[in-house]
C-alpha positions as CSV (number, residue, x, y, z in Angstrom):
1,M,0.0,0.0,0.0
2,R,1.6,3.2,-1.2
3,L,0.4,6.3,0.6
4,T,1.5,9.9,-0.1
5,V,1.4,13.2,1.7
6,G,-2.1,14.7,1.5
7,T,-3.9,11.3,1.5
8,K,-6.8,10.8,3.9
9,V,-6.6,7.6,5.8
10,I,-8.1,5.8,8.8
11,Y,-6.1,4.7,11.7
12,P,-7.9,2.1,13.9
13,S,-9.6,3.5,17.0
14,Q,-8.6,7.1,16.0
15,G,-10.6,7.7,12.9
16,P,-9.9,9.9,9.8
17,C,-6.4,11.3,9.5
18,L,-4.4,13.2,6.9
19,I,-0.9,12.2,6.0
20,G,0.8,15.6,6.7
21,S,4.3,14.4,5.9
22,I,6.7,11.5,5.8
23,V,9.5,12.0,8.3
24,E,12.7,10.1,9.1
25,K,13.8,9.6,12.7
26,V,16.7,7.7,14.0
27,I,15.6,4.8,16.3
28,A,18.2,2.7,18.0
29,G,20.8,4.0,15.5
30,S,18.8,3.2,12.4
31,P,16.8,5.6,10.2
32,V,13.1,4.8,10.2
33,R,10.5,6.5,8.0
34,F,7.2,7.5,9.6
35,Y,3.8,8.8,8.3
36,Q,3.0,11.9,10.3
37,L,-0.8,11.7,10.6
38,E,-2.9,14.7,11.6
39,L,-6.1,13.7,13.2
40,L,-9.1,15.2,11.4
41,D,-11.2,15.6,14.6
42,D,-11.3,18.5,17.0
43,S,-8.3,17.3,19.0
44,N,-5.6,18.5,16.6
45,G,-3.6,15.5,17.6
46,E,-1.0,13.7,15.6
47,L,0.4,10.2,15.3
48,F,3.5,8.8,13.8
49,V,3.2,5.4,12.2
50,P,6.2,3.6,10.8
51,V,5.9,3.3,7.0
52,E,7.0,-0.3,7.1
53,K,4.3,-1.2,9.6
54,A,1.5,0.9,8.3
55,Q,-0.5,-1.9,6.8
56,A,0.1,-4.3,9.7
57,S,-1.1,-1.5,12.1
58,G,-4.5,-1.4,10.3
59,L,-3.8,2.0,8.5
60,R,-6.1,2.1,5.5
61,R,-7.5,4.5,2.9
62,L,-10.9,6.0,3.6
63,L,-14.0,4.1,2.5
64,S,-15.0,4.9,-1.0
65,K,-18.4,6.6,-1.7
66,S,-19.5,3.5,-3.6
67,E,-19.1,1.4,-0.5
68,I,-21.4,3.4,1.7
69,P,-24.7,1.8,0.3
70,N,-23.2,-1.6,1.3
71,L,-22.3,-0.3,4.7
72,L,-25.7,1.1,5.3
73,S,-27.3,-2.1,4.0
74,Q,-25.2,-4.1,6.6
75,L,-26.7,-1.9,9.4
76,K,-30.2,-2.8,8.2
77,Q,-29.6,-6.6,8.6
78,P,-30.6,-8.5,11.7
79,A,-28.0,-8.3,14.5
80,S,-26.4,-11.2,16.3
81,A,-24.1,-11.0,19.4
82,A,-22.6,-13.5,21.8
83,K,-24.9,-14.1,24.8
84,D,-22.0,-14.1,27.2
85,W,-20.8,-10.6,28.0
86,K,-17.1,-11.6,28.1
87,Q,-17.3,-13.0,24.6
88,R,-19.2,-9.9,23.4
89,A,-16.5,-7.7,24.9
90,S,-13.7,-9.8,23.3
91,D,-15.4,-9.8,19.9
92,N,-16.1,-6.1,19.9
93,S,-12.6,-5.2,21.0
94,K,-11.2,-7.2,18.1
95,R,-13.6,-5.6,15.7
96,L,-12.7,-2.1,17.0
97,A,-8.9,-2.8,16.7
98,S,-9.3,-4.2,13.1
99,G,-10.0,-0.7,11.8
100,S,-12.6,-2.1,9.4
101,V,-15.6,0.1,8.8
102,F,-17.7,-3.0,8.4
103,D,-16.5,-4.3,11.8
104,L,-17.6,-0.9,13.3
105,A,-21.0,-1.4,11.7
106,E,-21.3,-4.9,13.4
107,I,-20.5,-3.4,16.8
108,I,-23.1,-0.6,16.3
109,K,-25.7,-3.0,15.0
110,S,-25.3,-5.7,17.7
111,L,-25.0,-3.3,20.6
112,T,-27.9,-1.2,19.4
113,A,-30.0,-4.4,19.2
114,L,-28.9,-5.4,22.7
115,S,-29.7,-1.9,24.1
116,E,-33.3,-2.4,22.8
117,R,-33.6,-5.4,25.0
118,K,-31.7,-4.3,28.1
119,D,-29.5,-1.5,29.5
120,L,-26.0,-1.8,28.3
121,S,-23.1,-2.0,30.7
122,F,-20.9,1.0,31.1
123,H,-18.2,-0.7,29.0
124,E,-20.7,-1.7,26.2
125,S,-22.2,1.8,26.2
126,R,-18.8,3.3,25.8
127,M,-17.9,0.8,23.0
128,L,-21.1,1.6,21.1
129,G,-20.4,5.4,21.5
130,K,-16.8,5.0,20.2
131,A,-17.8,2.8,17.3
132,K,-20.6,5.1,16.3
133,K,-18.3,8.2,16.5
134,L,-15.7,6.6,14.3
135,L,-18.2,5.5,11.8
136,V,-19.9,8.9,11.8
137,D,-16.5,10.6,11.3
138,E,-15.5,8.5,8.4
139,I,-18.9,8.8,6.6
140,A,-18.9,12.5,7.1
141,E,-15.4,12.8,5.7
142,V,-16.1,10.6,2.7
143,L,-19.4,12.3,1.8
144,R,-18.1,15.7,2.8
145,E,-21.2,16.1,5.0
146,T,-21.7,17.3,8.5
147,K,-21.3,14.8,11.3
148,S,-25.0,15.2,12.1
149,A,-25.9,14.3,8.5
150,A,-23.7,11.2,8.7
151,E,-25.2,10.2,12.0
152,E,-28.7,10.6,10.5
153,L,-27.8,8.1,7.7
154,I,-26.7,5.6,10.3
155,D,-29.7,6.1,12.5
156,Q,-32.1,5.7,9.5
157,A,-30.4,2.4,8.6
158,L,-30.7,1.2,12.2
159,K,-34.4,2.2,12.2
160,A,-35.0,0.3,9.0
161,R,-33.6,-2.8,10.7
162,K,-36.0,-2.3,13.5
163,I,-39.0,-1.9,11.2
164,A,-38.1,-4.9,9.1
165,G,-37.7,-7.0,12.2
166,A,-40.9,-5.8,13.9
């Protein structure tokens, strides 16, 4: 995967970033090239990801506009989640770490369905919030829309699931 300065990417658990520069630092006496990522949220944070480990770290390009209908369709499908909370937590942590937008959709879909049956634990509520924020941020960036417009797309897809399953 070849990335260049100015490319928008997703870093797992952080969301949309812009490759601001490629810098070289000396680590343990050897030169190492890093992508300097500027977070595209309100934090103005930055990350340094070794170029050689970018793909293994889950760094990926933004979702394409053409993939958004598939993503929203996935949110409309029936949800399934492990009955055991420990297994759910493990599954969702792995999904979040994967950096996949479709894994984020699975977290949102399954925890939203669970929240309709019972109150979520503090951990699950935070996981749902984080996954939804990351998905909203990416959709807003891809569609060049506001975050509230992106959130509305997600909410409409989740409501369609509810109506279909009712």
